[in-house]
ZAKESE-824528 format. One record per atom (N, C-alpha, C, CB): x, y, z. Coordinates in steps of 0.05 Angstrom, whole numbers, padded with zeros to 5 digits, always signed. Each point is the difference from the previous one (the first is absolute). Glycine has a CB too. Layout:
// residues N
XYZ;...
This chain:
// residues 268
-00781+00735-00389;+00005-00019-00021;+00026-00015+00006;-00024+00029-00034;+00024-00055+00033;+00023-00017+00004;+00008-00013-00027;-00012-00009+00049;+00036+00014-00058;+00010-00012-00025;+00026-00015+00006;-00021+00037-00027;+00022-00062+00018;+00024-00017+00003;+00012-00002-00028;-00019-00026+00040;+00045+00033-00042;+00013+00001-00026;+00025-00016-00001;-00020+00045-00007;+00021-00067-00009;+00024-00016-00005;+00013-00009+00026;+00006+00025-00043;-00021-00035+00062;+00010-00006+00026;+00011-00029+00001;-00033+00032+00020;+00056-00035-00007;+00011-00026+00007;+00005-00001+00030;+00022-00004-00046;-00029-00019+00058;+00004-00003+00029;+00013-00027+00006;-00040+00030+00010;+00060-00030+00007;+00014-00025+00007;+00001-00003+00030;+00027+00003-00043;-00027-00029+00051;+00007-00007+00028;+00028-00011-00001;-00049-00009+00013;+00068+00023-00001;+00028-00007-00002;+00008-00003-00030;-00002-00024+00046;+00008+00000-00055;+00008-00003-00028;-00022-00011-00018;+00047-00007+00016;-00070+00001-00003;-00022-00012-00016;-00019+00021-00010;+00004-00041+00028;-00008+00042-00054;-00018+00019-00012;-00029-00010+00003;+00036+00014-00034;-00053+00003+00045;-00028-00007+00004;-00017+00013-00021;+00007-00004+00049;-00001+00029-00055;-00015+00015-00021;+00020+00013-00018;-00039+00009+00031;+00034-00010-00057;+00018+00012-00020;-00016+00016-00020;+00034-00037+00006;-00025+00062-00010;-00011+00017-00022;-00031+00001+00001;+00040-00011-00027;-00051+00018+00050;-00029+00000+00003;-00010+00029-00001;+00002-00042+00028;-00023+00047-00043;-00013+00026-00002;-00030-00003+00003;+00038+00017-00029;-00050+00001+00045;-00029-00001+00003;-00009+00026+00014;-00001-00050+00002;-00024+00058-00007;-00011+00024+00014;-00024-00009+00017;+00015+00030-00038;-00017-00017+00061;-00023-00005+00019;-00020+00022-00005;+00030-00023+00035;-00055+00016-00043;-00020+00021-00005;-00008+00014+00026;-00016-00026-00039;+00013+00052+00037;-00007+00017+00023;-00030-00003+00006;+00037+00032-00010;-00044-00033+00036;-00028+00000+00009;-00014-00027-00005;-00001+00048-00009;+00017-00069+00004;-00011-00027-00005;+00010-00020+00021;-00003+00011-00050;-00010-00034+00051;+00010-00023+00015;+00015-00018-00019;-00038+00003+00034;+00064-00005-00030;+00017-00018-00016;+00010-00023+00016;+00014+00039-00029;-00017-00063+00018;+00009-00024+00014;+00020-00015-00017;-00043-00004+00025;+00066-00004-00013;+00020-00015-00014;-00005-00030+00006;+00034+00039+00003;-00036-00055-00024;-00004-00029+00003;+00022-00015-00014;-00050+00007+00002;+00053-00032+00006;+00020-00017-00012;+00008-00023+00019;+00017+00039-00026;-00003-00059+00016;+00007-00023+00017;+00021+00008+00021;-00010-00031-00039;+00013+00013+00058;+00021+00005+00021;+00027+00003-00013;-00027-00027+00033;+00043+00046-00023;+00027+00004-00010;+00003+00015-00026;+00010-00041+00023;-00033+00052-00033;+00002+00013-00026;+00010+00029+00002;-00037-00029-00016;+00039+00040+00040;+00010+00028+00004;-00021+00020+00008;+00033-00011-00033;-00057+00002+00041;-00022+00018+00007;+00008+00018+00024;-00034-00033-00017;+00041+00020+00039;+00007+00014+00024;+00026+00016-00004;-00023-00035+00028;+00041+00024-00044;+00025+00015-00005;-00006+00026-00014;+00025-00043-00004;-00043+00043-00016;-00008+00024-00014;-00013+00020+00019;-00006-00026-00042;-00012+00015+00059;-00014+00018+00020;+00020+00013+00019;-00041-00029-00004;+00061+00013+00013;+00020+00011+00019;+00017+00021-00014;+00000-00044+00024;+00005+00041-00049;+00015+00020-00015;-00016+00026-00002;+00024-00036-00026;-00050+00034+00020;-00017+00023-00001;-00001+00014+00027;-00028-00022-00036;+00028+00006+00057;-00001+00011+00027;+00027+00009+00011;-00039-00030+00008;+00060+00028-00023;+00027+00008+00007;+00012-00018+00022;-00012+00047-00012;+00001-00071+00015;+00012-00019+00019;+00023-00013-00014;-00044-00008+00022;+00043+00004-00048;+00022-00012-00016;+00010+00021-00020;-00019-00046+00005;+00045+00048-00007;+00013+00018-00020;+00001-00015-00027;+00028+00023+00037;-00034-00009-00058;+00002-00012-00027;+00029-00001-00008;-00046+00018-00013;+00053-00038-00003;+00027-00003-00010;+00005+00019-00023;+00000-00048+00014;-00019+00048-00033;+00001+00020-00022;-00029+00010-00005;+00041-00023-00021;-00043+00044+00005;-00026+00011-00006;-00009+00019+00023;-00012-00041-00027;-00013+00049+00026;-00010+00019+00020;-00030-00003+00004;+00036+00032-00012;-00045-00024+00036;-00028+00001+00007;-00007+00029+00005;+00000-00047+00020;-00020+00057-00034;-00007+00028+00001;-00026+00004+00015;+00024+00009-00043;-00024+00010+00062;-00024+00008+00015;-00005+00029-00008;+00009-00033+00039;-00032+00037-00052;-00007+00027-00010;+00023+00012-00016;-00030+00007+00039;+00042-00023-00056;+00021+00009-00019;+00028+00002+00011;-00036+00024-00021;+00040-00030+00047;+00026+00002+00012;+00010-00028+00009;-00010+00047+00015;+00036-00052-00019;+00011-00025+00009;-00005-00003+00030;+00036+00001-00036;-00049-00022+00044;-00008-00003+00028;+00023+00000+00020;-00039-00026-00017;+00063+00018+00007;+00024+00000+00018;+00012+00027+00002;+00008-00047-00012;-00017+00067-00004;+00010+00027+00002;-00020+00018+00016;+00024-00007-00043;-00045-00005+00053;-00019+00015+00016;+00005-00005+00029;-00035-00002-00037;+00036+00023+00054;+00003-00005+00029;-00021-00019+00011;+00020+00045+00005;-00011-00063+00014;-00018-00020+00010;-00026+00012+00012;+00040-00028+00010;-00037+00050+00003;-00024+00013+00013;-00020+00009-00021;+00029+00015+00038;-00019-00007-00062;-00018+00008-00022;-00014-00024-00013;+00029+00040-00008;-00014-00062+00006;-00012-00025-00011;-00022-00009+00019;+00044-00013-00022;-00039+00015+00049;-00019-00010+00020;-00025+00017+00000;+00038-00016+00027;-00037+00040-00038;-00024+00017-00001;-00017-00007-00024;+00025+00037+00022;-00014-00053-00041;-00014-00007-00024;-00007-00030-00001;+00023+00036-00023;-00008-00053+00038;-00003-00028-00004;+00002-00014+00027;+00019+00003-00046;-00040-00018+00054;+00000-00016+00025;+00005-00029-00008;-00031+00032+00023;+00047-00046-00006;+00008-00027-00006;-00007-00019+00023;+00037+00018-00028;-00051-00040+00021;-00007-00021+00019;+00014-00025-00008;-00045+00022+00011;+00068-00029+00001;+00014-00025-00008;-00014-00025+00010;+00042+00026+00001;-00032-00048-00010;-00010-00026+00009;+00007-00005+00029;+00003-00018-00047;-00021+00007+00063;+00005-00007+00028;+00013+00023+00016;+00006-00047-00015;-00020+00070+00014;+00010+00023+00016;-00003-00006+00030;-00013+00032-00037;+00033-00022+00053;+00000-00005+00028;+00002+00027+00015;+00020-00046-00007;-00034+00047+00030;+00001+00024+00017;+00013-00007+00027;-00041+00019-00023;+00053+00001+00036;+00012-00005+00027;-00022-00010+00019;+00035+00035-00009;-00027-00053+00027;-00019-00010+00020;-00011+00023+00018;+00025-00044+00000;-00051+00043+00005;-00013+00020+00017;-00010+00024-00015;+00029-00016+00035;-00023+00019-00060;-00009+00023-00015;-00030-00003-00006;+00045+00005-00021;-00061+00016+00027;-00028-00002-00005;-00006+00006-00030;-00009+00014+00048;-00016-00020-00056;-00008+00005-00027;+00002+00030-00007;-00032-00039+00003;+00023+00056+00015;+00001+00029-00005;+00028+00010-00001;-00043+00005+00023;+00061-00015-00006;+00028+00008-00001;+00013-00009-00027;+00003-00004+00050;-00010-00020-00059;+00011-00009-00026;-00009+00019-00022;+00000-00048+00016;-00025+00055-00016;-00011+00017-00022;+00012+00027+00000;-00043-00025+00003;+00051+00036+00021;+00013+00026+00001;+00027+00000-00014;-00024+00009+00043;+00036-00033-00045;+00026-00002-00014;-00003+00009-00030;+00014-00037+00031;-00038+00033-00041;-00004+00009-00028;+00002+00030-00004;-00029-00039-00005;+00028+00054+00026;+00002+00029-00002;+00029+00010+00001;-00044+00003+00021;+00063-00021-00018;+00028+00008+00001;+00009+00019-00022;+00009-00043+00023;-00015+00037-00049;+00010+00017-00021;-00011+00029+00001;+00003-00041-00028;-00025+00045+00043;-00012+00026+00000;+00006+00016+00025;-00036-00019-00027;+00052+00008+00046;+00007+00013+00025;+00021+00021-00005;-00012-00041+00026;+00012+00062-00009;+00019+00021-00002;+00026-00007+00013;-00037+00032+00001;+00054-00012+00003;+00027-00004+00010;+00001-00013+00028;+00014+00039-00027;-00034-00034+00043;+00000-00011+00028;-00016-00026+00002;+00004+00046+00017;-00015-00056-00040;-00013-00026+00000;-00025-00001+00016;+00043-00019-00006;-00057+00042+00010;-00024+00000+00015;-00024-00003-00018;+00022+00029+00034;-00042-00043-00024;-00025-00003-00015;-00017+00025+00002;+00001-00050+00008;-00011+00059-00030;-00018+00023-00001;-00029-00009-00003;+00037+00028-00020;-00055-00009+00020;-00028-00006-00002;-00006-00016-00025;-00011+00041+00025;+00023-00033-00048;-00005-00014-00025;+00010-00029+00001;+00003+00044-00024;+00018-00049+00040;+00010-00027+00003;-00020-00017+00016;+00047+00017-00001;-00057-00006+00023;-00020-00015+00015;-00025-00005-00016;+00018+00020+00042;-00026+00000-00058;-00024-00003-00017;+00004-00022-00021;-00010+00049+00006;+00035-00051-00017;+00006-00021-00020;-00001-00027+00013;+00028+00032-00026;-00018-00034+00051;+00000-00026+00014;-00028-00008+00006;+00044+00011+00021;-00061+00007-00011;-00028-00007+00006;-00015-00008-00025;+00001+00032+00039;+00005-00018-00061;-00013-00007-00025;+00008-00028-00009;-00001+00049-00013;+00026-00056+00016;+00010-00027-00008;-00013-00021+00017;+00043+00020-00015;-00046-00015+00041;-00013-00019+00018;-00029-00004-00008;+00031+00014+00038;-00044+00008-00044;-00029-00002-00008;-00003-00015-00027;-00009+00043+00024;+00026-00037-00043;-00002-00013-00027;+00005-00030+00002;+00016+00043-00021;+00001-00051+00040;+00006-00029+00002;-00016-00014+00021;+00046+00011-00016;-00065+00003+00028;-00018-00012+00020;+00016-00011+00024;-00033-00010-00036;+00052+00026+00046;+00016-00009+00022;-00005+00015+00026;+00034-00013-00034;-00057+00027+00035;-00006+00015+00024;+00001-00017+00026;-00029+00030-00029;+00018-00054+00027;-00002-00017+00024;+00028-00012+00008;-00047-00011-00013;+00067+00014-00005;+00026-00012+00005;+00022+00020+00004;-00015-00039-00026;+00009+00065+00025;+00020+00021-00001;+00020-00001+00023;-00034+00028-00023;+00025-00036+00047;+00017+00000+00023;+00011-00028+00007;-00025+00039+00017;+00020-00058-00034;+00010-00027+00005;+00028-00004-00012;-00047-00017-00001;+00064+00001+00014;+00026-00006-00011;-00002-00015-00027;+00019-00002+00047;-00001+00007-00065;-00001-00013-00026;+00000-00030+00002;+00024+00040-00019;-00008-00051+00038;+00003-00029+00002;-00025-00013+00011;+00048+00006+00007;-00067+00010+00003;-00025-00011+00010;-00022-00003-00021;+00011+00020+00044;-00005-00011-00068;-00019-00001-00022;+00003-00026-00016;+00001+00050-00003;-00023-00056-00011;+00001-00023-00020;+00016+00009-00024;-00045-00018+00016;+00051-00001-00033;+00016+00007-00024;-00014+00021-00018;+00018-00046+00001;-00044+00043-00005;-00014+00019-00017;-00001+00028+00013;-00026-00038-00019;+00021+00039+00045;-00001+00026+00014;+00028+00013-00001;-00037-00017+00030;+00057+00001-00027;+00027+00011+00000;+00007+00011-00028;+00014-00033+00035;-00023+00019-00056;+00005+00010-00027;-00015+00026-00004;+00007-00047-00016;-00031+00049+00026;-00015+00025-00002;+00015+00023+00014;-00043-00026-00003;+00055+00020+00025;+00015+00021+00015;+00024+00010-00016;-00014-00021+00043;+00028+00003-00057;+00022+00008-00017;-00009+00017-00023;+00025-00041+00014;-00048+00032-00026;-00011+00015-00022;-00009+00028+00009;-00014-00043-00022;+00003+00045+00047;-00008+00025+00011;+00024+00019+00003;-00038-00022+00024;+00061+00010-00016;+00025+00016+00002;+00007+00012-00027;+00016-00029+00038;-00018+00012-00059;+00006+00009-00027;-00020+00021-00009;+00020-00045-00011;-00045+00042+00019;-00020+00020-00007;+00005+00027+00014;-00033-00037-00007;+00041+00035+00032;+00006+00025+00015;+00024+00015-00012;-00018-00022+00042;+00035+00007-00056;+00023+00013-00013;-00008+00020-00021;+00026-00041+00009;-00051+00038-00019;-00013+00019-00018;+00016+00003-00026;-00019+00024+00039;+00025-00047-00052;+00015+00000-00025;-00020-00005-00023;+00042-00017+00023;-00033+00022-00047;-00016-00005-00024;+00001-00030-00008;+00007+00047-00015;+00015-00061+00024;+00004-00027-00008;+00005-00018+00024;+00019+00016-00044;-00030-00040+00044;+00005-00020+00021;+00010-00025-00014;-00036+00020+00031;+00058-00031-00021;+00012-00024-00012;-00001-00022+00021;+00031+00027-00030;-00041-00050+00022;-00004-00022+00019;+00010-00027-00012;-00040+00024+00020;+00056-00038-00005;+00011-00026-00008;-00016-00022+00013;+00046+00020-00007;-00063-00033-00009;-00017-00022+00009;-00015+00007+00026;+00032-00032-00021;-00050+00051+00020;-00014+00010+00024;-00020-00020+00012;+00006+00045-00018;-00013-00066+00003;-00020-00019+00011;+00013-00027+00008;-00034+00021-00030;+00060-00023+00030;+00013-00025+00007;-00006-00007+00029;+00037+00010-00032;-00043-00036+00037;-00006-00012+00026;-00027+00009+00011;+00049-00001+00009;-00066+00015-00024;-00026+00008+00010;-00021-00019-00011;+00015+00048+00002;-00037-00052+00014;-00021-00016-00009;-00017+00015-00021;-00002-00024+00044;-00017+00010-00056;-00015+00012-00023;-00014+00026+00007;-00006-00046-00017;-00006+00047+00041;-00015+00024+00008;+00019+00024+00002;-00033-00029+00024;+00056+00025-00010;+00019+00021+00003;+00013+00008-00026;+00009-00016+00046;-00005-00003-00064;+00011+00007-00027;-00019+00019-00014;+00023-00045-00003;-00049+00039+00003;-00019+00018-00012;-00001+00027+00014;-00027-00039-00014;+00029+00039+00040;+00000+00024+00016;+00022+00019-00008;-00019-00026+00038;+00043+00015-00041;+00024+00016-00008;-00003+00010-00028;+00028-00026+00032;-00035+00009-00051;-00002+00008-00028;-00023+00020-00005;+00019-00045-00013;-00041+00041+00026;-00022+00020-00002;+00008+00027+00011;-00033-00038+00003;+00049+00037+00018;+00010+00025+00012;+00019+00015-00019;-00004-00021+00046;+00022+00006-00058;+00018+00012-00019;-00015+00011-00025;+00036-00031+00016;-00056+00016-00025;-00017+00010-00022;-00014+00026+00007;-00006-00048-00015;-00003+00049+00040;-00014+00024+00009;+00019+00024+00000;-00031-00028+00028;+00056+00024-00018;+00020+00021-00001;+00003+00011-00028;+00024-00021+00039;-00023+00002-00058;+00004+00008-00028;-00024+00015-00011;+00029-00040-00006;-00053+00030+00011;-00024+00011-00013;-00009+00026+00014;-00013-00046-00013;+00015+00047+00039;-00010+00024+00015;+00021+00021+00005;-00033-00030+00020;+00059+00022-00019;+00021+00018+00007;+00020+00004-00023;-00005-00013+00048;+00001-00002-00070;+00016+00004-00024;+00029-00010+00003;-00028+00038-00010;+00033-00056+00029;+00027-00010+00004;+00008-00020-00021;-00005+00009+00049;+00030-00008-00057;+00012-00021-00017;+00009-00023+00017;+00015+00035-00034;-00025-00059+00029;+00007-00024+00015;+00016-00018-00018;-00042+00004+00029;+00066-00013-00019;+00017-00019-00014;+00005-00023+00019;+00021+00037-00029;-00027-00061+00021;+00004-00023+00018;+00007-00025-00015;-00032+00021+00032;+00042-00040-00017;+00005-00027-00010;-00021-00018+00013;+00050+00008-00006;-00063-00025-00010;-00019-00019+00010;+00005-00027-00013;-00034+00036+00008;+00030-00058+00007;+00002-00027-00011;-00027-00010-00011;+00038-00009+00031;-00059+00018-00019;-00027-00009-00008;-00009+00014-00025;-00012-00009+00048;+00011-00005-00070;-00006+00012-00026;-00028+00011-00001;+00030-00032-00021;-00049+00019+00035;-00028+00010-00001;-00003+00026+00016;-00016-00047-00004;+00031+00049+00026;+00000+00026+00015;+00014+00021-00016;+00000-00025+00043;+00021+00018-00056;+00015+00020-00017;-00019+00010-00022;+00044-00023+00010;-00059+00006-00023;-00017+00008-00021;-00024+00016+00010;+00014-00040-00026;-00026+00031+00048;-00024+00013+00011;+00005+00028+00010;-00016-00045+00012;+00039+00050+00001;+00004+00025+00014;+00019+00019-00015;-00008-00024+00042;+00017+00017-00066;+00020+00016-00014;-00012+00013-00025;+00036-00029+00018;-00024+00052-00025;-00005+00012-00026;+00021-00008-00020;-00021+00039+00023;+00045-00046-00013;+00023-00004-00017;+00016-00023+00011;+00001+00048-00014;+00007-00067-00004;+00016-00023+00009;+00027+00001-00015;-00041-00027+00009;+00062+00018+00005;+00026-00003-00011;+00008-00030+00003;+00014+00049+00010;-00011-00063-00032;+00007-00028+00001;+00030-00004-00003;-00045-00012-00018;+00058-00003+00036;+00029-00004-00001;+00006-00030-00002;+00007+00042+00027;+00016-00047-00040;+00011-00027-00001;+00030+00002-00004;-00044-00019-00018;+00059+00004+00034;+00029-00001-00003;+00013+00027-00001;-00006-00042-00025;-00003+00060+00044;+00013+00026+00002;-00007+00020-00021;+00036-00023+00021;-00056+00017-00037;-00008+00018-00022;-00030+00004+00001;+00039-00016-00028;-00048+00039+00017;-00028+00005-00003;-00009-00010-00027;+00003+00041+00031;-00023-00058-00031;-00009-00012-00025;-00026+00012-00010;+00022-00042+00013;-00038+00054+00005;-00025+00013-00008;-00009+00020+00021;-00014-00042-00025;+00004+00065+00016;-00013+00019+00018;-00027+00008-00013;+00045+00018+00017;-00064-00012+00000;-00026+00008-00011;-00022-00004+00020;+00016-00012-00045;-00041+00015+00036;-00023-00003+00017;-00003-00030+00007;-00023+00041-00021;+00007-00047+00041;-00006-00029+00006;-00010-00015-00025;-00009+00013+00047;-00007+00000-00063;-00011-00013-00024;+00023-00007-00020;-00044+00024+00006;+00064-00007-00007;+00022-00004-00019;+00020-00021+00011;-00005+00047-00016;+00009-00048+00042;+00020-00018+00011;-00011-00028+00008;+00024+00041+00017;-00049-00041-00007;-00012-00025+00009;-00012-00015-00024;-00010+00020+00045;+00028-00031-00062;-00008-00015-00023;+00015-00027+00001;-00009+00042-00028;-00002-00061+00013;+00012-00027+00000;+00029+00001-00009;-00045-00020-00009;+00050+00035-00012;+00028+00000-00012;+00019+00013+00019;-00019+00002-00045;+00012+00020+00058;+00019+00014+00018;+00004-00016+00026;-00014+00044-00020;-00006-00055+00031;+00004-00015+00025;+00015-00026-00005;-00042+00020+00019;+00038-00031-00043;+00015-00024-00007;+00030+00007-00002;-00040-00019-00025;+00045+00043+00013;+00028+00009-00003;+00013+00007+00027;-00012+00017-00046;-00003-00004+00064;+00011+00010+00025;+00002-00023+00020;-00020+00045-00009;-00001-00061+00012;-00002-00020+00022;+00002-00029-00010;-00027+00033+00025;+00026-00037-00051;+00000-00027-00011;-00025-00015+00009;+00050+00000-00001;-00073+00014-00001;-00026-00013+00007;-00020+00003-00023;+00009+00010+00049;-00029-00027-00048;-00023+00002-00018;-00024+00008+00016;+00019-00036-00032;-00027+00062+00031;-00022+00009+00017;-00027-00002-00014;+00032+00030+00022;-00052-00032-00005;-00028+00003-00009;-00011+00025+00014;-00006-00051-00007;-00005+00069-00009;-00009+00026+00011;-00030+00002+00003;+00040+00020-00022;-00047-00002+00041;-00027+00010+00002;+00002+00029+00006;-00019-00045+00015;-00004+00059-00012;+00000+00028+00006;-00006+00004+00029;-00014+00011-00047;+00030+00006+00060;-00004+00006+00029;-00027+00015+00003;+00050+00002+00008;-00068-00012+00009;-00026+00014+00003;+00002+00027+00014;-00021-00045+00001;+00044+00050+00012;+00003+00025+00015;+00013+00022-00017;+00003-00027+00042;+00017+00019-00058;+00015+00020-00016;-00006-00001-00030;+00035-00001+00035;-00044-00023-00044;-00003-00004-00029;+00026-00008-00013;-00036+00033+00000;+00058-00034+00015;+00026-00008-00012;+00002-00030-00002;+00021+00041+00019;-00004-00051-00037;+00003-00029-00002;+00014-00012+00024;+00001+00005-00050;-00010-00028+00059;+00013-00015+00021;+00002-00030-00008;-00017+00033+00035;+00036-00047-00022;+00004-00028-00006;-00020-00017+00015;+00049+00008-00008;-00065-00022-00006;-00019-00019+00013;+00015-00025+00008;-00038+00018-00028;+00057-00026+00012;+00017-00023+00006;+00023+00000-00020;-00039-00028+00017;+00059+00013-00011;+00023-00002-00019;+00015-00026+00005;+00004+00050-00001;+00010-00058-00020;+00017-00023+00001;+00028+00007-00010;-00040-00031-00006;+00059+00013+00011;+00027+00005-00010;+00000-00003-00030;+00019-00017+00043;-00004+00035-00055;+00004-00002-00029;+00022-00020-00005;-00015+00048-00007;+00008-00069-00009;+00020-00020-00007;+00010+00005-00028;-00023-00034+00031;+00047+00045-00034;+00011+00006-00027;+00000-00024-00019;+00028+00035+00022;-00023-00059-00011;+00001-00024-00017;-00028-00005-00012;+00039-00019+00027;-00060+00021-00009;-00027-00005-00009;-00009+00021-00021;-00009-00021+00046;+00018+00046-00041;-00007+00021-00019;+00012-00005-00027;-00003+00033+00038;+00028-00042-00037;+00014-00006-00025;-00013-00023-00015;+00043+00016+00020;-00052-00036-00006;-00014-00023-00012;-00026+00008-00013;+00021-00031+00033;-00036+00049-00019;-00025+00010-00011;+00005+00016-00025;-00020+00001+00046;+00042+00014-00047;+00006+00016-00023;+00006-00017-00025;+00018+00036+00031;-00009-00060-00026;+00006-00018-00023;-00026-00011-00011;+00044-00012+00020;
C-alpha cells in the first residue's frame, strides 16, 4: 500500500505540489492524468524516491519511504523512468539481470532463482529472439519491453512507470499497455503510471487520479473520472464520449476547447 500524506514538493524555490494527499490502491492499475506541468511526473518521482518531499510523507506499507533502506524499497517497488538509457553494448539479457540486484547476496553472484526470474521475464515480454542483441539495436518498442522485463525480473509487488508509451507508434503502445495489464491481472502486480492519452488511461486502468495545478482534483474509476464536468475542469475541454468496445470504459470520441466566455453567454 502506498499512501501520500500532506506532501509538498518544490524545485529550488518554486512550489510544484502543496499539501497533497492520496492513496494508491493495491493490486490495481492506477494512471495519473492531467495537463502538462500539473505535477504528474513530479508526484511519480516522489513516490519513486527520485525527488525528496519538502513536507509531508509518503508511506510504503505503513512506513515512511525515506526511512526504509533502499535495498528494501527495491524489493517492493520497481521504477521505469522516462527515456531510460543503457550503457552501449549491453545485451537485452544483461539488462534484465540488473533487475535481480536487490536480491543478490553479499558477493553479488546470480543464483538459480535469479536466472529463473530473468528467463521468466524474457518469456513474459516475448523477448526470446532478442535476448542476445545489444539494447541499441532494438526498435523503440522492443527497447521499452526490455526495460519492463528488467522491472519484472526485479520481482516486486509494484511497478511505477513514467509515460511508458512516449515516442512509440500505436501498435507498440498497445503492446506495452496490454503487457502491463497482463502483469496486473495474472501476477497481481500494482501498476502506477503517467499517461497523456486519456483513452488509453481509461481503457487500461482500474483507477484514475486527475491532477491540475499541482493538486489532485478527482480520484476514482474511469466511469467516475471520465465525465464532461471533470475533464472540463482538468483539461478545459468539452468532450464527447462513447464506450470502449474492449474494456467498456468511457473514452473520448472527440473534444473541443472549452470557451469560458461562450459558456457564460449560454448561461445567461
